[in-house]
N, CA, C and O atoms as a CHARMM CRD file, in Angstrom:
* protein
*
  372
    1    1 MET  N     12.46500 -48.81000  71.49800 PROA 1      0.00000
    2    1 MET  CA    11.98700 -48.04300  70.45500 PROA 1      0.00000
    3    1 MET  C     12.31800 -48.35800  69.05300 PROA 1      0.00000
    4    1 MET  O     13.49800 -48.58000  68.78400 PROA 1      0.00000
    5    2 LYS  N     11.45900 -48.40300  68.16400 PROA 2      0.00000
    6    2 LYS  CA    11.77600 -48.79600  66.71100 PROA 2      0.00000
    7    2 LYS  C     12.54600 -47.75900  66.05600 PROA 2      0.00000
    8    2 LYS  O     12.37500 -46.57700  66.35500 PROA 2      0.00000
    9    3 GLY  N     13.45700 -48.15900  65.10600 PROA 3      0.00000
   10    3 GLY  CA    14.21800 -47.14000  64.20400 PROA 3      0.00000
   11    3 GLY  C     13.35000 -47.01600  62.94900 PROA 3      0.00000
   12    3 GLY  O     12.26800 -47.57900  62.77800 PROA 3      0.00000
   13    4 ARG  N     14.00300 -46.16500  62.06300 PROA 4      0.00000
   14    4 ARG  CA    13.34800 -45.99800  60.81100 PROA 4      0.00000
   15    4 ARG  C     13.40700 -47.32200  59.89100 PROA 4      0.00000
   16    4 ARG  O     14.37100 -48.08700  59.89400 PROA 4      0.00000
   17    5 LYS  N     12.43000 -47.46700  59.22400 PROA 5      0.00000
   18    5 LYS  CA    12.46100 -48.61600  58.21500 PROA 5      0.00000
   19    5 LYS  C     13.04100 -48.21700  56.92300 PROA 5      0.00000
   20    5 LYS  O     12.73600 -47.14700  56.39600 PROA 5      0.00000
   21    6 ASN  N     13.88700 -49.06600  56.39100 PROA 6      0.00000
   22    6 ASN  CA    14.59000 -48.65200  55.14400 PROA 6      0.00000
   23    6 ASN  C     13.85100 -49.54800  54.12400 PROA 6      0.00000
   24    6 ASN  O     13.51000 -50.71600  54.31400 PROA 6      0.00000
   25    7 TYR  N     13.65500 -48.79400  52.98700 PROA 7      0.00000
   26    7 TYR  CA    12.94600 -49.47600  51.80700 PROA 7      0.00000
   27    7 TYR  C     14.07500 -49.66100  50.79200 PROA 7      0.00000
   28    7 TYR  O     15.06500 -48.92900  50.79300 PROA 7      0.00000
   29    8 THR  N     13.90400 -50.61800  49.96300 PROA 8      0.00000
   30    8 THR  CA    14.82000 -50.78000  48.78400 PROA 8      0.00000
   31    8 THR  C     14.42700 -49.93200  47.66900 PROA 8      0.00000
   32    8 THR  O     13.21500 -49.74300  47.56200 PROA 8      0.00000
   33    9 PRO  N     15.23500 -49.34900  46.76600 PROA 9      0.00000
   34    9 PRO  CA    14.89100 -48.59200  45.70800 PROA 9      0.00000
   35    9 PRO  C     13.73800 -49.29800  44.81800 PROA 9      0.00000
   36    9 PRO  O     12.78000 -48.66700  44.37000 PROA 9      0.00000
   37   10 GLU  N     13.94700 -50.70100  44.61200 PROA 10     0.00000
   38   10 GLU  CA    13.11200 -51.43000  43.86100 PROA 10     0.00000
   39   10 GLU  C     11.63700 -51.36700  44.55700 PROA 10     0.00000
   40   10 GLU  O     10.68500 -51.19600  43.79600 PROA 10     0.00000
   41   11 PHE  N     11.42300 -51.47800  45.75900 PROA 11     0.00000
   42   11 PHE  CA    10.23800 -51.36200  46.42600 PROA 11     0.00000
   43   11 PHE  C      9.58500 -49.92200  46.16300 PROA 11     0.00000
   44   11 PHE  O      8.42300 -49.74100  45.79900 PROA 11     0.00000
   45   12 LYS  N     10.52000 -48.95500  46.40500 PROA 12     0.00000
   46   12 LYS  CA     9.93700 -47.59300  46.18800 PROA 12     0.00000
   47   12 LYS  C      9.55700 -47.31600  44.81700 PROA 12     0.00000
   48   12 LYS  O      8.59500 -46.57200  44.62400 PROA 12     0.00000
   49   13 ALA  N     10.25300 -47.86900  43.74100 PROA 13     0.00000
   50   13 ALA  CA     9.82000 -47.73700  42.42200 PROA 13     0.00000
   51   13 ALA  C      8.48100 -48.45100  42.15000 PROA 13     0.00000
   52   13 ALA  O      7.55700 -47.98400  41.48400 PROA 13     0.00000
   53   14 LYS  N      8.51100 -49.64700  42.75900 PROA 14     0.00000
   54   14 LYS  CA     7.14200 -50.44300  42.54700 PROA 14     0.00000
   55   14 LYS  C      6.00600 -49.61600  43.10600 PROA 14     0.00000
   56   14 LYS  O      4.96900 -49.52900  42.44800 PROA 14     0.00000
   57   15 VAL  N      6.11900 -49.02200  44.23300 PROA 15     0.00000
   58   15 VAL  CA     4.96800 -48.29900  44.90000 PROA 15     0.00000
   59   15 VAL  C      4.70600 -46.96400  44.02500 PROA 15     0.00000
   60   15 VAL  O      3.57200 -46.55200  43.78100 PROA 15     0.00000
   61   16 ALA  N      5.85400 -46.36100  43.59900 PROA 16     0.00000
   62   16 ALA  CA     5.64100 -45.08200  42.74800 PROA 16     0.00000
   63   16 ALA  C      5.00700 -45.42400  41.44600 PROA 16     0.00000
   64   16 ALA  O      4.15800 -44.62100  41.05700 PROA 16     0.00000
   65   17 LEU  N      5.23900 -46.40600  40.73300 PROA 17     0.00000
   66   17 LEU  CA     4.56300 -46.89500  39.64500 PROA 17     0.00000
   67   17 LEU  C      3.23000 -47.15800  39.75400 PROA 17     0.00000
   68   17 LEU  O      2.40700 -46.72900  38.94500 PROA 17     0.00000
   69   18 GLU  N      2.93800 -47.88100  40.76500 PROA 18     0.00000
   70   18 GLU  CA     1.52500 -48.10600  41.07100 PROA 18     0.00000
   71   18 GLU  C      0.77000 -46.89600  41.38800 PROA 18     0.00000
   72   18 GLU  O     -0.39300 -46.83800  40.98600 PROA 18     0.00000
   73   19 ALA  N      1.27200 -45.90300  42.06400 PROA 19     0.00000
   74   19 ALA  CA     0.69300 -44.50500  42.21100 PROA 19     0.00000
   75   19 ALA  C      0.47300 -43.85100  40.87800 PROA 19     0.00000
   76   19 ALA  O     -0.54300 -43.18800  40.67100 PROA 19     0.00000
   77   20 LEU  N      1.44700 -44.03000  39.92700 PROA 20     0.00000
   78   20 LEU  CA     1.40600 -43.31900  38.69200 PROA 20     0.00000
   79   20 LEU  C      0.33800 -43.89600  37.81600 PROA 20     0.00000
   80   20 LEU  O     -0.25800 -43.15300  37.03700 PROA 20     0.00000
   81   21 LYS  N      0.06100 -45.14300  37.88900 PROA 21     0.00000
   82   21 LYS  CA    -0.99200 -45.77700  37.21000 PROA 21     0.00000
   83   21 LYS  C     -2.46000 -45.15300  37.33400 PROA 21     0.00000
   84   21 LYS  O     -3.27500 -45.10300  36.41200 PROA 21     0.00000
   85   22 GLY  N     -2.65100 -44.68500  38.64300 PROA 22     0.00000
   86   22 GLY  CA    -3.79000 -43.96500  38.84300 PROA 22     0.00000
   87   22 GLY  C     -5.08100 -44.90800  39.05400 PROA 22     0.00000
   88   22 GLY  O     -6.21200 -44.45600  39.23500 PROA 22     0.00000
   89   23 GLU  N     -4.79100 -46.14700  39.01100 PROA 23     0.00000
   90   23 GLU  CA    -5.94800 -47.08800  39.20100 PROA 23     0.00000
   91   23 GLU  C     -6.51300 -47.19400  40.65200 PROA 23     0.00000
   92   23 GLU  O     -7.65700 -47.57800  40.89600 PROA 23     0.00000
   93   24 LYS  N     -5.64800 -46.83600  41.53900 PROA 24     0.00000
   94   24 LYS  CA    -6.04700 -46.95400  42.93900 PROA 24     0.00000
   95   24 LYS  C     -5.63400 -45.60800  43.56900 PROA 24     0.00000
   96   24 LYS  O     -4.76100 -44.87600  43.10400 PROA 24     0.00000
   97   25 SER  N     -6.40400 -45.34800  44.74600 PROA 25     0.00000
   98   25 SER  CA    -5.95900 -44.10800  45.50000 PROA 25     0.00000
   99   25 SER  C     -4.66400 -44.23000  46.11800 PROA 25     0.00000
  100   25 SER  O     -4.05400 -45.29900  46.12900 PROA 25     0.00000
  101   26 ILE  N     -4.21800 -43.15600  46.63800 PROA 26     0.00000
  102   26 ILE  CA    -2.92100 -43.18800  47.37600 PROA 26     0.00000
  103   26 ILE  C     -3.04700 -43.90000  48.63600 PROA 26     0.00000
  104   26 ILE  O     -2.07200 -44.48400  49.10900 PROA 26     0.00000
  105   27 SER  N     -4.26500 -43.89400  49.25900 PROA 27     0.00000
  106   27 SER  CA    -4.54300 -44.43800  50.51900 PROA 27     0.00000
  107   27 SER  C     -4.63100 -45.88900  50.38600 PROA 27     0.00000
  108   27 SER  O     -4.18700 -46.62800  51.26500 PROA 27     0.00000
  109   28 GLN  N     -5.22900 -46.36300  49.24100 PROA 28     0.00000
  110   28 GLN  CA    -5.21600 -47.71800  48.91900 PROA 28     0.00000
  111   28 GLN  C     -3.96600 -48.43700  48.71300 PROA 28     0.00000
  112   28 GLN  O     -3.74500 -49.57700  49.11900 PROA 28     0.00000
  113   29 ILE  N     -3.14200 -47.67900  48.03700 PROA 29     0.00000
  114   29 ILE  CA    -1.75500 -48.14600  47.65600 PROA 29     0.00000
  115   29 ILE  C     -1.02400 -48.25700  48.91500 PROA 29     0.00000
  116   29 ILE  O     -0.36400 -49.26600  49.16600 PROA 29     0.00000
  117   30 ALA  N     -1.12300 -47.12600  49.83500 PROA 30     0.00000
  118   30 ALA  CA    -0.36700 -47.19200  51.08000 PROA 30     0.00000
  119   30 ALA  C     -0.74200 -48.37500  52.00500 PROA 30     0.00000
  120   30 ALA  O      0.12200 -49.00300  52.61800 PROA 30     0.00000
  121   31 SER  N     -2.04000 -48.65100  52.08000 PROA 31     0.00000
  122   31 SER  CA    -2.34200 -49.87500  52.92800 PROA 31     0.00000
  123   31 SER  C     -2.08400 -51.14900  52.25600 PROA 31     0.00000
  124   31 SER  O     -1.91400 -52.17200  52.92000 PROA 31     0.00000
  125   32 GLU  N     -2.04600 -51.14700  51.03100 PROA 32     0.00000
  126   32 GLU  CA    -1.72900 -52.50300  50.31900 PROA 32     0.00000
  127   32 GLU  C     -0.19600 -52.73300  50.49100 PROA 32     0.00000
  128   32 GLU  O      0.23900 -53.88300  50.55200 PROA 32     0.00000
  129   33 PHE  N      0.62600 -51.64900  50.57000 PROA 33     0.00000
  130   33 PHE  CA     2.12500 -51.91000  50.65100 PROA 33     0.00000
  131   33 PHE  C      2.58900 -51.68900  52.15400 PROA 33     0.00000
  132   33 PHE  O      3.74600 -51.93700  52.49100 PROA 33     0.00000
  133   34 GLY  N      1.67300 -51.23000  53.00700 PROA 34     0.00000
  134   34 GLY  CA     1.99000 -51.00600  54.35100 PROA 34     0.00000
  135   34 GLY  C      3.09700 -49.91900  54.64500 PROA 34     0.00000
  136   34 GLY  O      4.06400 -50.06600  55.39200 PROA 34     0.00000
  137   35 VAL  N      2.76000 -48.78600  53.89900 PROA 35     0.00000
  138   35 VAL  CA     3.50200 -47.61800  54.07500 PROA 35     0.00000
  139   35 VAL  C      2.46500 -46.42200  54.31400 PROA 35     0.00000
  140   35 VAL  O      1.25700 -46.55200  54.11500 PROA 35     0.00000
  141   36 HSD  N      3.05200 -45.27700  54.74900 PROA 36     0.00000
  142   36 HSD  CA     2.16100 -44.11000  54.98600 PROA 36     0.00000
  143   36 HSD  C      1.82100 -43.45500  53.65300 PROA 36     0.00000
  144   36 HSD  O      2.62400 -43.46000  52.72000 PROA 36     0.00000
  145   37 PRO  N      0.66100 -42.91000  53.58000 PROA 37     0.00000
  146   37 PRO  CA     0.25500 -42.19200  52.36700 PROA 37     0.00000
  147   37 PRO  C      1.29300 -41.10900  51.89100 PROA 37     0.00000
  148   37 PRO  O      1.56600 -40.92500  50.70400 PROA 37     0.00000
  149   38 ASN  N      1.82400 -40.43600  52.90500 PROA 38     0.00000
  150   38 ASN  CA     2.75100 -39.44500  52.51100 PROA 38     0.00000
  151   38 ASN  C      4.12000 -39.91600  51.72200 PROA 38     0.00000
  152   38 ASN  O      4.72900 -39.33000  50.82700 PROA 38     0.00000
  153   39 MET  N      4.38300 -41.13100  52.34000 PROA 39     0.00000
  154   39 MET  CA     5.55900 -41.81000  51.57800 PROA 39     0.00000
  155   39 MET  C      5.21500 -42.18400  50.19800 PROA 39     0.00000
  156   39 MET  O      6.07900 -42.03700  49.33400 PROA 39     0.00000
  157   40 VAL  N      4.04200 -42.65500  49.88100 PROA 40     0.00000
  158   40 VAL  CA     3.74300 -42.94500  48.59400 PROA 40     0.00000
  159   40 VAL  C      3.70500 -41.59500  47.66900 PROA 40     0.00000
  160   40 VAL  O      4.16000 -41.63300  46.52500 PROA 40     0.00000
  161   41 SER  N      3.22900 -40.58700  48.13300 PROA 41     0.00000
  162   41 SER  CA     3.18200 -39.28100  47.42300 PROA 41     0.00000
  163   41 SER  C      4.60600 -38.89300  47.23100 PROA 41     0.00000
  164   41 SER  O      4.98600 -38.56500  46.10600 PROA 41     0.00000
  165   42 ARG  N      5.45400 -38.90600  48.28300 PROA 42     0.00000
  166   42 ARG  CA     6.93600 -38.39300  48.19600 PROA 42     0.00000
  167   42 ARG  C      7.60400 -39.30000  47.17100 PROA 42     0.00000
  168   42 ARG  O      8.36000 -38.81000  46.33200 PROA 42     0.00000
  169   43 TRP  N      7.32100 -40.75300  47.21700 PROA 43     0.00000
  170   43 TRP  CA     8.14500 -41.54300  46.26900 PROA 43     0.00000
  171   43 TRP  C      7.71200 -41.34100  44.71500 PROA 43     0.00000
  172   43 TRP  O      8.48900 -41.51100  43.77500 PROA 43     0.00000
  173   44 LYS  N      6.42800 -40.97400  44.59700 PROA 44     0.00000
  174   44 LYS  CA     5.83400 -40.68200  43.36600 PROA 44     0.00000
  175   44 LYS  C      6.47400 -39.42200  42.74100 PROA 44     0.00000
  176   44 LYS  O      6.76500 -39.36700  41.54600 PROA 44     0.00000
  177   45 THR  N      6.67300 -38.44200  43.59100 PROA 45     0.00000
  178   45 THR  CA     7.18400 -37.11500  43.07400 PROA 45     0.00000
  179   45 THR  C      8.65300 -37.33100  42.71900 PROA 45     0.00000
  180   45 THR  O      9.12300 -36.97000  41.64000 PROA 45     0.00000
  181   46 GLU  N      9.42900 -38.00200  43.77700 PROA 46     0.00000
  182   46 GLU  CA    10.74200 -38.30000  43.51300 PROA 46     0.00000
  183   46 GLU  C     10.92300 -39.06500  42.27600 PROA 46     0.00000
  184   46 GLU  O     11.84400 -38.73300  41.53000 PROA 46     0.00000
  185   47 PHE  N     10.12900 -40.09000  41.95100 PROA 47     0.00000
  186   47 PHE  CA    10.30000 -40.87000  40.79300 PROA 47     0.00000
  187   47 PHE  C     10.17700 -40.10100  39.54400 PROA 47     0.00000
  188   47 PHE  O     10.95100 -40.28500  38.60400 PROA 47     0.00000
  189   48 LEU  N      9.14900 -39.18200  39.51600 PROA 48     0.00000
  190   48 LEU  CA     8.91900 -38.33100  38.35100 PROA 48     0.00000
  191   48 LEU  C     10.13900 -37.36300  38.08900 PROA 48     0.00000
  192   48 LEU  O     10.59500 -37.14000  36.96800 PROA 48     0.00000
  193   49 GLU  N     10.63200 -36.78800  39.32900 PROA 49     0.00000
  194   49 GLU  CA    11.61800 -35.89100  39.15700 PROA 49     0.00000
  195   49 GLU  C     13.17000 -36.41700  38.64500 PROA 49     0.00000
  196   49 GLU  O     14.08000 -35.72500  38.18900 PROA 49     0.00000
  197   50 ASN  N     13.13800 -37.80100  38.87500 PROA 50     0.00000
  198   50 ASN  CA    14.32200 -38.39600  38.48500 PROA 50     0.00000
  199   50 ASN  C     14.22100 -39.47100  37.38300 PROA 50     0.00000
  200   50 ASN  O     15.13500 -40.26900  37.17600 PROA 50     0.00000
  201   51 ALA  N     13.11600 -39.45400  36.71500 PROA 51     0.00000
  202   51 ALA  CA    12.90700 -40.31100  35.71200 PROA 51     0.00000
  203   51 ALA  C     13.96300 -40.10900  34.46100 PROA 51     0.00000
  204   51 ALA  O     14.29800 -41.10000  33.81200 PROA 51     0.00000
  205   52 TYR  N     14.45200 -38.86500  34.15300 PROA 52     0.00000
  206   52 TYR  CA    15.22700 -38.57900  33.23500 PROA 52     0.00000
  207   52 TYR  C     16.51400 -39.40100  33.12900 PROA 52     0.00000
  208   52 TYR  O     17.04600 -39.73800  32.07100 PROA 52     0.00000
  209   53 LYS  N     16.96200 -39.69000  34.41700 PROA 53     0.00000
  210   53 LYS  CA    18.18400 -40.34600  34.66200 PROA 53     0.00000
  211   53 LYS  C     18.21400 -41.80300  34.03100 PROA 53     0.00000
  212   53 LYS  O     19.28400 -42.37000  33.80900 PROA 53     0.00000
  213   54 VAL  N     17.08900 -42.33000  33.77900 PROA 54     0.00000
  214   54 VAL  CA    17.08100 -43.51500  33.06500 PROA 54     0.00000
  215   54 VAL  C     17.78300 -43.45300  31.66100 PROA 54     0.00000
  216   54 VAL  O     18.54100 -44.31700  31.22100 PROA 54     0.00000
  217   55 PHE  N     17.43200 -42.36600  31.06700 PROA 55     0.00000
  218   55 PHE  CA    17.91100 -42.10600  29.74600 PROA 55     0.00000
  219   55 PHE  C     19.27700 -41.29600  29.63800 PROA 55     0.00000
  220   55 PHE  O     19.78300 -41.08800  28.53600 PROA 55     0.00000
  221   56 ASP  N     19.82800 -40.86800  30.76500 PROA 56     0.00000
  222   56 ASP  CA    21.07300 -40.16000  30.82900 PROA 56     0.00000
  223   56 ASP  C     22.23100 -41.13700  30.56800 PROA 56     0.00000
  224   56 ASP  O     22.42800 -42.14400  31.24800 PROA 56     0.00000
  225   57 ASN  N     22.93200 -40.77300  29.58600 PROA 57     0.00000
  226   57 ASN  CA    24.02900 -41.63600  29.18300 PROA 57     0.00000
  227   57 ASN  C     25.36700 -41.30100  29.91200 PROA 57     0.00000
  228   57 ASN  O     26.32800 -42.07000  29.86300 PROA 57     0.00000
  229   58 SER  N     25.38400 -40.25100  30.51400 PROA 58     0.00000
  230   58 SER  CA    26.56200 -39.82400  31.34800 PROA 58     0.00000
  231   58 SER  C     26.38200 -39.97200  32.77200 PROA 58     0.00000
  232   58 SER  O     26.56300 -39.04400  33.56000 PROA 58     0.00000
  233   59 SER  N     25.98800 -41.26300  33.14000 PROA 59     0.00000
  234   59 SER  CA    25.65500 -41.57500  34.54100 PROA 59     0.00000
  235   59 SER  C     26.93800 -41.47700  35.39200 PROA 59     0.00000
  236   59 SER  O     28.06200 -41.65500  34.92200 PROA 59     0.00000
  237   60 SER  N     26.70100 -41.20400  36.57600 PROA 60     0.00000
  238   60 SER  CA    27.91100 -41.07200  37.60500 PROA 60     0.00000
  239   60 SER  C     28.65400 -42.35700  37.71600 PROA 60     0.00000
  240   60 SER  O     29.87800 -42.42400  37.81800 PROA 60     0.00000
  241   61 LYS  N     27.84100 -43.37300  37.68900 PROA 61     0.00000
  242   61 LYS  CA    28.47500 -44.80400  37.78700 PROA 61     0.00000
  243   61 LYS  C     29.45100 -45.02400  36.60700 PROA 61     0.00000
  244   61 LYS  O     30.53400 -45.57800  36.79600 PROA 61     0.00000
  245   62 GLU  N     29.05500 -44.58100  35.37100 PROA 62     0.00000
  246   62 GLU  CA    30.02800 -44.68200  34.26100 PROA 62     0.00000
  247   62 GLU  C     31.23400 -43.90200  34.54800 PROA 62     0.00000
  248   62 GLU  O     32.33200 -44.40900  34.32200 PROA 62     0.00000
  249   63 LYS  N     31.13500 -42.70300  35.02900 PROA 63     0.00000
  250   63 LYS  CA    32.15900 -41.75400  35.10400 PROA 63     0.00000
  251   63 LYS  C     33.13300 -42.41900  36.36900 PROA 63     0.00000
  252   63 LYS  O     34.36300 -42.39000  36.31600 PROA 63     0.00000
  253   64 GLU  N     32.52100 -42.89700  37.27400 PROA 64     0.00000
  254   64 GLU  CA    33.31400 -43.50200  38.50100 PROA 64     0.00000
  255   64 GLU  C     34.11100 -44.71200  37.92200 PROA 64     0.00000
  256   64 GLU  O     35.30100 -44.86100  38.19900 PROA 64     0.00000
  257   65 LEU  N     33.43500 -45.56500  37.11900 PROA 65     0.00000
  258   65 LEU  CA    33.94000 -46.76600  36.67600 PROA 65     0.00000
  259   65 LEU  C     35.36400 -46.33500  35.72100 PROA 65     0.00000
  260   65 LEU  O     36.45800 -46.87900  35.86600 PROA 65     0.00000
  261   66 GLN  N     35.10500 -45.38800  34.86500 PROA 66     0.00000
  262   66 GLN  CA    36.02900 -44.82800  34.07300 PROA 66     0.00000
  263   66 GLN  C     37.25700 -44.31100  34.87900 PROA 66     0.00000
  264   66 GLN  O     38.41000 -44.60200  34.55800 PROA 66     0.00000
  265   67 LYS  N     36.94200 -43.53100  35.94200 PROA 67     0.00000
  266   67 LYS  CA    38.01900 -43.08100  36.78100 PROA 67     0.00000
  267   67 LYS  C     38.77000 -44.18100  37.36400 PROA 67     0.00000
  268   67 LYS  O     39.99600 -44.09200  37.43100 PROA 67     0.00000
  269   68 THR  N     38.08700 -45.32400  37.84100 PROA 68     0.00000
  270   68 THR  CA    38.75100 -46.44600  38.42200 PROA 68     0.00000
  271   68 THR  C     39.56100 -47.10700  37.46300 PROA 68     0.00000
  272   68 THR  O     40.65000 -47.54300  37.83500 PROA 68     0.00000
  273   69 ILE  N     39.15100 -47.26800  36.13200 PROA 69     0.00000
  274   69 ILE  CA    39.99300 -47.98600  35.11700 PROA 69     0.00000
  275   69 ILE  C     41.34500 -47.03100  34.84800 PROA 69     0.00000
  276   69 ILE  O     42.47600 -47.51100  34.75800 PROA 69     0.00000
  277   70 ASP  N     41.05300 -45.63900  34.73700 PROA 70     0.00000
  278   70 ASP  CA    42.18900 -44.85700  34.44200 PROA 70     0.00000
  279   70 ASP  C     43.29700 -44.93700  35.61500 PROA 70     0.00000
  280   70 ASP  O     44.48800 -44.76200  35.35800 PROA 70     0.00000
  281   71 GLU  N     42.85500 -45.19600  36.84500 PROA 71     0.00000
  282   71 GLU  CA    43.74700 -45.30600  37.94300 PROA 71     0.00000
  283   71 GLU  C     44.35400 -46.48200  37.85800 PROA 71     0.00000
  284   71 GLU  O     45.55400 -46.53400  38.12500 PROA 71     0.00000
  285   72 LEU  N     43.68200 -47.59700  37.49100 PROA 72     0.00000
  286   72 LEU  CA    44.38100 -48.92300  37.43900 PROA 72     0.00000
  287   72 LEU  C     45.45100 -48.99800  36.27600 PROA 72     0.00000
  288   72 LEU  O     46.50000 -49.62200  36.43900 PROA 72     0.00000
  289   73 TYR  N     45.15000 -48.34300  35.10300 PROA 73     0.00000
  290   73 TYR  CA    46.07400 -48.26700  34.06100 PROA 73     0.00000
  291   73 TYR  C     47.35100 -47.38500  34.49100 PROA 73     0.00000
  292   73 TYR  O     48.48600 -47.69600  34.13100 PROA 73     0.00000
  293   74 LYS  N     47.10200 -46.37000  35.20900 PROA 74     0.00000
  294   74 LYS  CA    48.28300 -45.70100  35.90700 PROA 74     0.00000
  295   74 LYS  C     49.09700 -46.60100  36.74900 PROA 74     0.00000
  296   74 LYS  O     50.32400 -46.59600  36.65300 PROA 74     0.00000
  297   75 GLN  N     48.50100 -47.33400  37.52600 PROA 75     0.00000
  298   75 GLN  CA    49.22600 -48.30500  38.42300 PROA 75     0.00000
  299   75 GLN  C     49.88200 -49.49200  37.71000 PROA 75     0.00000
  300   75 GLN  O     50.81000 -50.11000  38.23200 PROA 75     0.00000
  301   76 ILE  N     49.39700 -49.79000  36.54300 PROA 76     0.00000
  302   76 ILE  CA    50.00500 -50.85600  35.67200 PROA 76     0.00000
  303   76 ILE  C     51.27300 -50.12000  35.08300 PROA 76     0.00000
  304   76 ILE  O     52.37600 -50.66600  35.11100 PROA 76     0.00000
  305   77 GLY  N     51.08900 -48.92800  34.57700 PROA 77     0.00000
  306   77 GLY  CA    52.19800 -48.25700  33.96100 PROA 77     0.00000
  307   77 GLY  C     53.37600 -48.08500  35.03500 PROA 77     0.00000
  308   77 GLY  O     54.55700 -48.20200  34.71000 PROA 77     0.00000
  309   78 GLN  N     53.00800 -47.83100  36.18300 PROA 78     0.00000
  310   78 GLN  CA    54.06600 -47.56600  37.31900 PROA 78     0.00000
  311   78 GLN  C     54.75300 -48.92200  37.54200 PROA 78     0.00000
  312   78 GLN  O     55.97600 -49.00100  37.65200 PROA 78     0.00000
  313   79 LEU  N     54.03100 -49.86500  37.60000 PROA 79     0.00000
  314   79 LEU  CA    54.59200 -51.22100  37.83400 PROA 79     0.00000
  315   79 LEU  C     55.51600 -51.71300  36.79600 PROA 79     0.00000
  316   79 LEU  O     56.54900 -52.33100  37.05600 PROA 79     0.00000
  317   80 LYS  N     55.10900 -51.41900  35.61300 PROA 80     0.00000
  318   80 LYS  CA    56.10300 -51.77000  34.38000 PROA 80     0.00000
  319   80 LYS  C     57.31800 -50.96000  34.47700 PROA 80     0.00000
  320   80 LYS  O     58.41600 -51.44500  34.20100 PROA 80     0.00000
  321   81 VAL  N     57.17400 -49.77100  34.84800 PROA 81     0.00000
  322   81 VAL  CA    58.51500 -48.96000  35.01300 PROA 81     0.00000
  323   81 VAL  C     59.33700 -49.55000  36.07000 PROA 81     0.00000
  324   81 VAL  O     60.53600 -49.74700  35.87400 PROA 81     0.00000
  325   82 GLU  N     58.74700 -49.85500  37.21800 PROA 82     0.00000
  326   82 GLU  CA    59.60000 -50.39300  38.33300 PROA 82     0.00000
  327   82 GLU  C     60.10900 -51.74600  38.00500 PROA 82     0.00000
  328   82 GLU  O     61.20300 -52.05300  38.47800 PROA 82     0.00000
  329   83 ARG  N     59.42100 -52.67300  37.20000 PROA 83     0.00000
  330   83 ARG  CA    59.78000 -53.83300  36.96400 PROA 83     0.00000
  331   83 ARG  C     61.01600 -53.75700  35.85300 PROA 83     0.00000
  332   83 ARG  O     62.00400 -54.48500  35.94200 PROA 83     0.00000
  333   84 ASP  N     60.83700 -52.82100  34.84200 PROA 84     0.00000
  334   84 ASP  CA    61.94600 -52.70100  33.94200 PROA 84     0.00000
  335   84 ASP  C     63.17000 -52.23200  34.73500 PROA 84     0.00000
  336   84 ASP  O     64.23900 -52.80800  34.53300 PROA 84     0.00000
  337   85 PHE  N     63.10100 -51.29700  35.56300 PROA 85     0.00000
  338   85 PHE  CA    64.15900 -50.74400  36.26400 PROA 85     0.00000
  339   85 PHE  C     64.95900 -51.82600  37.17800 PROA 85     0.00000
  340   85 PHE  O     66.18600 -51.85600  37.27700 PROA 85     0.00000
  341   86 LEU  N     64.10500 -52.65800  37.79200 PROA 86     0.00000
  342   86 LEU  CA    64.76300 -53.71300  38.57300 PROA 86     0.00000
  343   86 LEU  C     65.32600 -54.63000  37.70500 PROA 86     0.00000
  344   86 LEU  O     66.45300 -55.02000  38.01100 PROA 86     0.00000
  345   87 SER  N     64.78000 -55.11000  36.61000 PROA 87     0.00000
  346   87 SER  CA    65.33900 -56.08300  35.72800 PROA 87     0.00000
  347   87 SER  C     66.73900 -55.56000  35.11600 PROA 87     0.00000
  348   87 SER  O     67.69600 -56.30400  34.90500 PROA 87     0.00000
  349   88 ARG  N     66.72300 -54.39500  34.90300 PROA 88     0.00000
  350   88 ARG  CA    68.00400 -53.76300  34.29800 PROA 88     0.00000
  351   88 ARG  C     69.14300 -53.86000  35.35800 PROA 88     0.00000
  352   88 ARG  O     70.26800 -54.26900  35.07300 PROA 88     0.00000
  353   89 LYS  N     68.76300 -53.44700  36.61700 PROA 89     0.00000
  354   89 LYS  CA    69.70200 -53.46700  37.79200 PROA 89     0.00000
  355   89 LYS  C     70.09000 -54.86500  38.05600 PROA 89     0.00000
  356   89 LYS  O     71.26000 -55.04900  38.39300 PROA 89     0.00000
  357   90 LEU  N     69.27400 -55.92000  37.95500 PROA 90     0.00000
  358   90 LEU  CA    69.65200 -57.29200  38.33500 PROA 90     0.00000
  359   90 LEU  C     70.47900 -57.79300  37.10500 PROA 90     0.00000
  360   90 LEU  O     71.28400 -58.70800  37.28300 PROA 90     0.00000
  361   91 GLY  N     70.33600 -57.29200  35.98700 PROA 91     0.00000
  362   91 GLY  CA    71.12800 -57.72800  34.80400 PROA 91     0.00000
  363   91 GLY  C     72.58000 -57.37400  34.78400 PROA 91     0.00000
  364   91 GLY  O     73.47300 -58.00800  34.22200 PROA 91     0.00000
  365   92 LEU  N     72.70300 -56.12800  35.56800 PROA 92     0.00000
  366   92 LEU  CA    74.11900 -55.72600  35.64300 PROA 92     0.00000
  367   92 LEU  C     74.97700 -56.42100  36.71700 PROA 92     0.00000
  368   92 LEU  O     76.19900 -56.29600  36.80100 PROA 92     0.00000
  369   93 LEU  N     74.12300 -57.24800  37.61400 PROA 93     0.00000
  370   93 LEU  CA    74.89300 -57.94400  38.54500 PROA 93     0.00000
  371   93 LEU  C     75.43000 -59.17800  38.04600 PROA 93     0.00000
  372   93 LEU  O     76.12800 -59.88500  38.77300 PROA 93     0.00000
């Protein structure tokens, strides 16, 4: 039995943009790309609903990256404190 086929976001966007052009019918696009017409319609709708994210400056990836950077700076600070502590203790010996 075949499993579900996974399509890349790039492929979905390409199909959705083709559907948005309106030059071909959904059925023509579906047969051209080898997907079901319902998938073309769904991807088109999803594309339109999420198009604003292209212009969204506060993307989740940026927030996640900033969170990672903050965590790394915290670790650097911790390591500096530990290094200074150990160097003072070794200096006493």
